[in-house]
Residue, then its C-alpha position, 0 to 999 in steps of 0.5 A: x459372552x463378548x470378548x473383553x479385549x474387543x470391548x476395550x479395543x473397539x468400544x464404538x464397534x461394540x456399541x454400534x452392534x448392541x444398538x442394532x440388536x436393541x440393547x443399551x450401548x451404555x453398558x459398554x461404558x459400565x463394563x469398561x469402568x469396572x474393567x479399569x477399576x478391576x485392573x487398578x485393584x489387581x495392580x495395587x494388590x500385587x504391589x502390596x503383596x510384594x511389599x508384604x513379602x519383602x517386609x516379612x523377609x526383612x523382619x527375620x533379619x532385624x536384631x533389634x526387638x523394638x524395631x522388629x515389633x514395629x515392623x510386624x505391626x506395619x505388616x499387619x496394617x498392610x495385611x489389613x489393607x490388602x484384605x480390604x483391596x481384595x474384598x473390593x476386587x472380588x466385588x468388582x470382579x463379580x459386578x463386571x462378570x454379571x454385566x458381561x453375562x447380560x450383554x447380548x451377542x453382536x450381529x454378524x456383518x451380513x445380518x440385515x438391519x431391522x428393529x423387529x420381526x416385521x423386518x425379517x427377510x424371506x429368503x425363499x419359499x419351497x413348495x406350493x400350499x395345497x389346494x383343498x376342495x373342502x374347508x381344511x380343519x385345524x389340527x385340534x379338530x382333526x386330532x379330536x375327531x380321530x381320537x389321537x389328541x386329547x387336550x381336555x385330559x391333558x389340562x385335567x392332568x397338568x393344567x393349561x398348555x398340556x395335552x395327551x397324544x393317544x394311539x396313532x397320535x403318539x405313534x405318529x409323533x414317535x415315527x417323526x422323531x425316529x425318522x428325523x434321527x435316522x435322517x440326521x445320523x445316516x445321511x447328514x453325519x451326526x452322532x446321536x447323543x442321549x443326554x440327561x434332561x436335568x442340568x446344573x445352573x452353570x450349563x444354562x449360563x454357558x449356553x445363555x439361558x441364564x441369567x437372562x431367561x430364568x423365569x421361563x425355566x423349570x427348577x428343582x430348588x432342593x437339588x439345584x437342578x434345572x429341566x432343560x429347555x432344549x437339548x442344546x444345553x446339555x449337548x453343548x456343555x458336553x465339552x465344557x472346560x475342555x480343549x479339543x484337538x483341531x483334528x476332532x472338529x467339526x463335531x456334529x451331534x443330534x439329540x432327541x429330548x423333551x423340552x420344558x419351558x414356562x412360556x411366560x413370554x407367550x401368555x395369551x398367544x396361541x391358546x388353541x391347540x398344541x402350538x405352544x406348550x410347557x412340555x414338547x419334544x424336539x430333535x436338536x442338532x448341535x455343532x462345534x467347529x473352527x471359527x473359519x468354518x462356522x459360516x459354511x456349517x450354518x449353511x449345511x445346518x439349515x439344509x439338514x433341517x430343510x431336508x426334513x421338510x423336503x422329505x415330508x413334502x410339506x411347503x416351507x419357507x426360510x426367513x433370515x432374522x434381522x438384527x433386531x429379532x436375533x436371539x440373545x445368543x445368536x450372531x446369525x439366525x434363520x428360521x424354517x417355517x412350515x405351512x399350516x393351512x388352518x392353524x392361524x386365526x384367519x386360516x393358514x399361517x407359517x409355523x416356525x419348526x426350526x431356528x438355525x443359529x451361529x453363535x460364533x464364540x459367544x457360548x464357547x467363551x461362557x462355557x470355556x470350550x476351546x480347541x488347539x489350532x495346531x500342536x503346541x499352539x495357544x488354545x482358541x474358542x470354538x464356534x458353536x451352532x445349533x438348530x432344531x431338526x425339527x421341533x414337535x409338536x408343530x411338525x405334527x400340526x403341519x402333517x395333520x393339517x396338510x395331509x387331512x382328507x375330506x372324510x376326516x382321515x389323515x394320509x401318512x406321509x410316505x417317508x413315515x410309513x416304514x416307521x408305522x408298519x406300512x400304515x397309509x392312512x389314519x382313520x377314526 
């Protein structure tokens, strides 16, 4: 959520930022109109309550019965007027809050301009795509031939965009997850979190998935639980409504969870293979830090994600999102994309396996996560960041396609072999 003080004091700056991300700048005027009416009503209610309190005291001092009854009637009318104002005040408060929750974050000053993904900036490419002396096959063919990926039975069990990993397929994914967790915990300094996979509605409001993206989430209506679309939601909300000590920051968490998304916005896209699914696994990194530290923390967050790709020895590239392609919540965002030799419609393509974002105080303001800069100081909002470290199943796709051999086998990346009892090759 944006700071209402920023909207009041610098409305043109906020409008310019909203235009950069493709949002309607006129929403600023609507927010300010509600804000003005809300403050006017608050003043009126406060003054009317003061008059009622003074009048109530005066009634006790009146000797004349008729005068006392007349004063009581006057106070009853004033009470009715207060109730009417309070009702309108509650309505205006709710309308302003709804509108504030619909405003996207503003881009950071160093975010490049651009209207959509076509204007994103490739920052660097690391590694050379492998040259094959045979025609590389896509992962769905490799997995089926090895007997480790069964898409047909996944569809039979649960419908489209589901699949089953079998035998060494399940083991390979488990090895990737454990390797990534170990890397982030032992070498990058993160604390592991095992969170619930269902959350209450306010947690999704806090991280920005609600109310805007409700149609892409799975919900249990009876208990009002929501299946998490990413570990970002429960992990960020660990410190909801808390005031942290500055000495505790930065907090760096890593968590493995399954993730659940309806993928409505991707209907008709990537229908082959396991690139997009309603259920997938992910290792997620989450940070909470002082505002002045967040730019540096984004740099290390991105490097931590890259370290996974480096150790897997899979070519990758870093792409900086332009303003028009930022997510609803991000002030700055970088994607890490791994090379896939055969997954695309026309051969190879880059697959996004991580999005590393700095949200500034946007999520913290929604979730009320603050810190005290020094003892006795007024609490301020922390900055939050997160990034996949990394996301399955696309890392699985990259491993299968980059490490495939002419005989149909797949070489196990060296860094994963200790997690697979020393196995060097997956064979039919």
